[in-house]
N, C-alpha and C positions, 0 to 999 in steps of 0.2 A: 565172302570169299568163296569161290567155286571149288568143288572137289573133283571136277571133271579132269580126266588125264590130260586133255589138251591144255588146261590152264596151269597145271602143276609140273608138267614135263618140260625140262629145259631143252629137250631135243625135238620139240614140236616142229613138224615140217612147215615150210613157208607156204603161204596161200599160192594157189596155181598162178594167179596174175603176176606174182613177184618172181616166179621161176625164171631162170635165165640171167638173173643178176645176183651176184654173189651175196649182196647184203639185203636183198628183198625189195629194193626200190630202184627204179631206173634213174638215169641222170636227168631226164626230162621231168620226171615226177618230183625229184628232189628240188631241182631248179624252180619249178613252178610253185612248190610249197614255200620255199624260202623267199621267193620274190614278194610274198605277201608280208614280209617283215620289214618295216620301214627302218632305215638307219641313217645316221648322220654321215656327212661326207667330209673327209679331211685330205689334206695334201701332206704326204710324208716326204721329207727332204734329207739329204745328206750330202756331204762334200767328200769327194774321193780323196784319199790320203795323198800327200806329195809323192812324186815319182821317186824321190830319194829321201826317205824319212830321216836319214842321218844328217842331211844338210838343212839347217834351219832357214837357209835362203832359197831352198827349192820352191818353185811355184806349187800352189795347191792344185789338186786335180779338179776336174769338172764338177759342177753341181748337178745332182740327179734328183728327180721328183717323180712321185707316183701317187695317183688318186687311190684312196682306200675307203671302203664302206665298212670293213670288218675291223673296227677299232673300238676298244672298250677299256674302261677303268677296271683294274683288278684288285688293287689294294690301297688303303689309305695310309697304313703304317707298316712298311714303308710305302711311299707313293709309287705305285706301279701301273703301267698300262700295257696293253697287248695289241699288236697289229698282226693280221694274217697276210702273208705274202706268198704269191704263187711261187713254188719251188723252181729255181733256175731263172727267175725273172732278174732283170738287172739290179733292182733294189735288194733282192734276196742275196745276190752275189756280192754286192757292195757291203751289205751289213755283216758279211762273214769276216770282213777285214777292217771295216770302220765301225767301232762301237758307239760312236756318237751320231745321233740323228735328231730330227725335229718334226713336230706336227703342227700344222695350221688348221684349225677348225673353220671350215669355209662357211661364209654367209650366203643367203639366197641370191645375192647379186654377183656371186663369184662362180656361177655355173660354167662360164666359159673356161675358167681355170681348171675346173674338175674335168671337163670334156677334153681339154688340151692334154692333160697329163695322163688320161686314161687310154690315149692312142697306143695301139700295139705296133711293134716292129720299127719304131723310130731308132735312128742311129745315134743321135746326139740330143741332149736336153738343152744345150746352150741357147739355141734359138727360142726355145719355149719359155725361158725365163726373161727373154729380152725386154719385153714391154710390160712386165708384171712388177709393180712396186714391192720391194721387200727390203728387209734389214737382215744383217747376219747375226745369228745367235751368238751371244757372248761366250758361251761354253762349247757349243757344237760347231760353230762357224757355218752351220747350214742356213739356207734362206728361210726366213719367217715372213709369210705373206702379209703385206700391208692390207689393212681392212678386215683381217680375219677376226672372227669372234673370240678366239683364244689361241694362244701359242704355247707349246711345250717343247722343252729340250730334254732329251732322254739319253741314257747310256744303257746299252744292252746288258741285261743280267742273265738271260737264258734264251736259247733257241731250241724249239721243240719241233721235230719233224712230225707232220700230221697229214697223212695221205699225200695229195699233190700240192700241199702248201707247207710253209714253215710259220710257226707261231713265234713271234719275237716279243719277248717280255722285256720292257725297258723301265729303269728306274727314272722317275721324273726329277730332273735337276733344276729346272726353272719352269714356272707357270705364270703366264701373264694374260690379262684380259684387256687387250689394247682397244677393242671396240665394244663398248657396253650396249650400243644400239644395234639393231638389225636382228633378223631371224635366220635360223639355220637353214642350210641347203640339206635336203633329205633325198634319199634314194628309195623308190618304191615301185614294184612291178616293172623293173628294168629301165626306169627313167628317173632323171632328176626332177624333184618336185619342190614346191613351196608349201609351208605350213599355212593353214587358214583357208 
């Protein structure tokens, strides 16, 4: 352990190269470093609540989907997962009012699904689901993608604001492995990749 003032002082100045950014690293530097972390790719889905929640015959709202690479297991007991959503994104807004959602872990053959639901600025997701095989989750009612390596249905336990994102922690209500074969789709250095 060093006894130098720089090593022990909590108020040490930032290096000159980091000056100009409040936290000591630029957005580009942070993005470049984090792009070296390979991650799995999932499709997060939810169904909008009915327009009239008091009417059991009211039609359900539209299905919404979002590609996510920031998805992790948090706890085994109770079973919890976490997904990071861009603050103000459609899925973030929806999950403030809809506590039930689902996750499909995509396989390497489902790159087109990941790309489709990663598009920004779309008005409606209805057409995006049109030619994708899926079943409805028994608990969430959300689409579970056919051919996914695993599917989970979740209920939001906690929402944590974190910078420009919201961390949504969900309790896993169902977990299935419908497709035992296949390899995962991964995301590395800004592109979808295959293992191997």
